[in-house]
C-alpha positions in Angstrom: 17.4 11.0 18.7 14.3 13.2 18.9 11.0 11.8 20.2 9.3 11.5 16.8 12.2 9.5 15.4 12.2 7.3 18.5 8.5 6.6 18.1 8.9 5.9 14.4 11.6 3.4 15.1 9.7 1.7 17.8 6.6 1.4 15.7 8.4 0.0 12.7 10.3 -2.5 14.8 7.0 -3.6 16.5 5.3 -4.0 13.1 8.1 -6.1 11.7 7.9 -8.4 14.7 4.1 -8.6 14.3 4.4 -9.3 10.6 7.0 -12.0 11.3 4.7 -13.7 13.9 1.6 -13.5 11.7 3.4 -15.1 8.7 5.5 -17.5 10.7 8.9 -16.0 9.7 11.9 -15.0 11.8 12.2 -11.2 12.3 15.2 -11.2 10.0 13.3 -13.0 7.2 10.3 -10.6 7.7 12.6 -7.6 7.5 14.3 -8.9 4.3 10.9 -9.7 2.7 9.4 -6.3 3.6 12.5 -4.5 2.2 12.4 -6.6 -1.0 8.7 -6.1 -1.7 8.0 -2.5 -0.5 6.4 -3.2 2.8 9.2 -1.5 4.7 9.0 1.6 2.6 5.2 1.7 3.1 5.7 1.5 6.9 8.4 4.2 6.8 6.5 6.6 4.6 3.1 6.2 6.3 3.9 5.3 9.9 2.2 8.4 11.3 -1.2 7.3 9.9 -0.6 3.6 10.5 0.4 3.8 14.1 -3.1 4.6 15.2 -4.6 1.6 13.4 -5.1 -1.9 14.8 -1.8 -3.8 14.2 -3.8 -6.6 12.5 -5.0 -4.3 9.8 -1.5 -2.8 9.4 -0.1 -6.3 8.9 -2.8 -6.9 6.2 -2.0 -3.7 4.5 1.7 -4.5 4.5 0.9 -7.9 3.1 -1.2 -6.3 0.3 1.6 -3.9 -0.6 4.1 -6.8 -0.8 1.7 -8.9 -2.8 1.2 -6.1 -5.4 5.0 -5.9 -5.7 5.6 -9.6 -6.3 5.7 -11.0 -2.8 4.3 -14.6 -2.6 3.6 -15.0 1.1 
């Protein structure tokens, strides 16, 4: 695995855990929720820009993306 891929995986894993903690879910529930409502794709497609932001704001952006796509949390 090259360094960029490694960094991407670490960031996405970290943000899923942060999202789970913020919204009181298990990591598994957070992953499923993010996959279902587009938050995971948002992270995957924009990770390079997101990784330099404060994790709090990234969580809020993920929440907003999921909400626009039908997520209820």
